[in-house]
C-alpha positions in Angstrom: -60.8 33.4 18.8 -57.5 31.3 18.5 -55.4 32.1 15.4 -55.3 29.6 12.8 -51.8 27.4 12.7 -50.2 27.5 9.5 -50.4 24.6 7.3 -47.1 24.3 6.1 -43.9 24.6 8.2 -41.3 26.9 7.1 -38.1 24.9 6.9 -35.8 28.0 7.3 -37.3 28.9 10.7 -38.0 25.2 11.5 -34.3 24.1 11.0 -32.9 21.8 13.6 -30.6 23.2 16.2 -27.3 21.4 15.8 -24.5 21.5 18.0 -20.9 21.9 16.3 -20.2 18.3 17.1 -23.6 17.1 15.1 -22.3 19.5 12.4 -18.9 18.1 12.2 -20.3 14.5 12.1 -22.9 15.6 9.1 -20.1 16.8 7.1 -17.9 13.8 7.7 -20.7 11.4 7.0 -21.7 13.3 3.6 -18.3 13.3 2.8 -18.0 9.7 2.8 -21.5 9.1 1.4 -20.7 10.9 -1.4 -17.5 8.9 -2.0 -19.3 5.7 -1.7 -22.0 7.1 -3.9 -19.6 7.9 -7.0 -17.8 4.4 -6.6 -21.5 2.5 -7.3 -21.5 1.6 -3.9 -25.5 2.7 -3.6 -26.3 0.8 -0.7 -23.7 1.7 1.6 -24.3 5.7 0.4 -28.1 5.4 1.0 -27.5 4.2 4.6 -25.4 7.3 5.1 -27.4 9.7 3.6 -30.2 8.2 6.1 -28.0 8.7 8.7 -27.4 12.4 8.0 -31.3 13.0 7.8 -32.0 11.4 11.1 -29.7 13.9 12.4 -31.0 16.7 10.5 -34.4 16.1 8.2 -33.8 19.2 6.6 -30.6 18.5 5.1 -31.4 18.8 1.2 -28.4 17.4 -0.2 -28.8 14.2 1.8 -32.5 14.1 0.3 -31.2 15.0 -3.2 -28.8 12.6 -3.5 -31.3 9.9 -1.7 -33.5 10.8 -4.5 -30.8 9.8 -7.2 -30.0 6.5 -5.8 -33.7 6.0 -5.8 -33.5 7.0 -9.3 -30.5 4.8 -10.4 -32.2 1.8 -8.9 -35.3 2.1 -10.8 -37.4 3.2 -8.1 -39.4 5.7 -9.7 -42.2 6.6 -7.7 -40.0 7.2 -4.6 -37.3 9.1 -6.5 -40.0 11.5 -7.8 -41.5 12.2 -4.5 -38.3 13.2 -3.1 -37.2 15.2 -5.8 -40.3 17.0 -5.8 -40.1 17.7 -1.9 -36.4 19.1 -2.3 -37.5 21.4 -5.7 -40.5 22.5 -3.1 -38.3 23.1 -0.2 -35.7 25.1 -2.4 -37.0 26.3 -5.8 -33.5 27.3 -7.1 -32.4 23.5 -7.0 -32.3 23.1 -10.9 -31.0 19.4 -10.7 -34.1 18.6 -9.0 -36.7 19.7 -11.5 -33.9 18.1 -14.2 -34.3 14.8 -12.3 -38.2 15.4 -12.2 -38.2 16.0 -15.9 -36.2 12.7 -16.9 -38.9 10.6 -14.6 -42.0 12.2 -15.5 -41.0 11.5 -19.1 -40.1 8.0 -18.1 -43.5 7.9 -17.0 -44.9 8.9 -20.2 -46.2 12.4 -18.6 -45.0 14.8 -21.3 -46.9 17.7 -20.5 -45.4 17.3 -16.9 -42.0 16.5 -18.3 -42.0 19.4 -20.1 -43.0 22.1 -17.7 -40.5 20.3 -15.5 -37.6 20.9 -18.1 -39.0 24.7 -18.9 -38.5 25.5 -14.8 -35.3 23.9 -14.6 -34.2 26.1 -17.6 -35.5 29.2 -16.2 -32.8 28.7 -13.5 -30.1 27.2 -15.5 -30.5 28.3 -19.2 -27.2 27.1 -20.1 -27.8 23.4 -19.2 -27.6 22.0 -22.4 -28.9 18.4 -21.4 -32.0 20.1 -20.6 -32.5 21.9 -24.0 -31.6 18.6 -25.5 -34.1 16.4 -23.4 -36.9 19.1 -23.9 -36.4 19.1 -27.7 -37.1 15.4 -27.8 -40.2 15.7 -25.6 -41.4 18.2 -28.1 -40.5 16.5 -31.3 -42.4 13.6 -29.5 -45.3 15.6 -28.9 -45.3 16.7 -32.7 -44.0 20.2 -31.8 -41.5 20.6 -34.3 -40.7 24.2 -34.4 -40.4 24.4 -30.6 -37.9 21.1 -31.1 -35.7 23.1 -33.6 -35.5 25.8 -31.3 -33.9 23.6 -28.6 -31.8 21.6 -30.8 -30.2 24.8 -32.3 -29.6 26.2 -28.9 -27.9 22.5 -28.2 -25.8 22.2 -31.3 -24.4 26.4 -30.7 -22.9 25.1 -27.7 -21.7 21.2 -28.6 -21.0 21.7 -32.5 -18.9 18.6 -32.7 -21.8 16.5 -31.0 -22.9 14.3 -34.0 -26.1 13.2 -32.0 -27.2 16.8 -31.5 -26.7 17.7 -35.0 -28.7 14.5 -35.5 -31.6 15.5 -33.5 -32.0 18.9 -35.4 -31.8 17.6 -38.7 -34.5 15.0 -37.8 -36.4 17.7 -36.5 -36.0 20.3 -39.5 -36.9 17.5 -41.8 -40.1 16.8 -39.8 -40.9 20.8 -40.4 -40.4 20.5 -43.8 -37.1 22.5 -43.8 -35.3 20.0 -46.0 -32.5 21.9 -47.2 -31.4 22.6 -43.6 -32.2 19.3 -42.7 -29.8 17.8 -45.1 -27.4 20.2 -44.2 -27.7 19.1 -40.4 -27.6 15.5 -40.9 -24.7 15.9 -43.3 -22.8 17.7 -40.2 -23.7 15.1 -37.9 -22.0 12.3 -39.9 -19.0 14.5 -40.6 -18.4 15.3 -36.9 -19.0 11.9 -35.6 -18.3 9.2 -38.6 -19.7 6.3 -36.4 -23.3 7.7 -36.2 -24.8 5.5 -38.9 -28.4 6.6 -37.9 -27.6 10.0 -38.9 -26.3 9.3 -42.2 -29.3 7.1 -43.2 -31.5 9.9 -42.1 -29.4 11.8 -44.4 -29.9 9.9 -47.5 -33.7 9.8 -46.7 -33.8 13.5 -46.7 -32.0 13.9 -49.8 -35.2 11.9 -51.8 -37.2 15.2 -50.5 -35.0 17.6 -52.4 -36.6 18.5 -55.7 -33.6 20.2 -57.3 -31.4 17.4 -56.6 -30.5 15.2 -59.9 -31.4 11.2 -59.2 -28.3 10.6 -60.3 -26.5 12.2 -57.3 -29.0 10.6 -55.0 -27.8 7.1 -56.3 -24.4 8.5 -56.0 -24.9 9.4 -52.2 -26.7 5.9 -51.3 -23.9 4.1 -53.1 -21.5 6.1 -51.0 -23.1 4.1 -48.0 -20.9 1.3 -48.4 -18.2 3.0 -47.9 -19.5 4.3 -44.7 -20.8 1.5 -43.1 -18.2 -0.5 -41.4 -16.8 -3.7 -43.2 -17.9 -6.0 -39.9 -21.2 -4.9 -40.0 -21.6 -5.5 -43.9 -20.3 -9.0 -43.2 -22.3 -10.1 -40.1 -25.6 -9.0 -41.6 -25.5 -9.7 -45.3 -23.8 -13.3 -45.4 -25.7 -15.9 -45.9 -25.3 -19.7 -46.7 -24.2 -21.0 -50.1 -26.8 -23.7 -50.1 -29.3 -21.0 -49.8 -28.9 -20.0 -53.6 -30.7 -22.7 -55.7 -31.5 -21.3 -59.4 -34.4 -23.4 -59.7 -36.1 -22.1 -56.7 -38.5 -19.0 -57.0 -36.9 -16.1 -55.6 -38.9 -14.2 -52.9 -38.7 -10.6 -52.3 -39.8 -8.9 -49.0 -39.8 -4.9 -48.3 -39.3 -3.7 -45.1 -40.4 0.1 -44.4 -42.1 2.0 -41.5 -44.0 4.1 -44.0 -46.0 0.9 -44.9 
């Protein structure tokens, strides 16, 4: 009885036998391709990566960079397929799992994206961007405690990143941990003064502190005018004089996401 053939080839044992000249050619081609890639010349770089794969179909660096170009050009499906092939061939490539997470998230596949990021972070636990993206996915899925854990890891490594503090503050707010949320959002506004969204969320969170006097809440809101750049205020709140007619009834509109 004949032995069954293996369904999947082993890339290590099936590696292409290359001559020293071919190896030298591949090395040079990859150097040129990466240089073009960094310069944003994607089509030229893609051609060279494909040339490398023509010589050595198992060249994972060329395949991964080719996937990155597909991702940059918005070709989500092909990019995802290539990254998954790379991850299957070399399960230690955290970059591939990170990219899979981003692409799965773009496709609205939150569960699969979370799994990809978790795998990525098992391999590379100090990848701050991975923890941040994972936290955003948890927050989007209303898993706020897990989101808080992720964002706390991020701010411990990047204490001067206002957006990270803002993400942490919003997750704490959604958990109902208002004192901590106010502290984090205040920190976000201090370390990155131009981050108006963080300041706005800070003011919102103040309304949920029962021990804070209404006068203090009002004072903090008045401080907003000092925080917002004058150019923004002028562009958003300047109206023609002929709109103000004393005899015309005043119409007031309320806008809120809570309605």
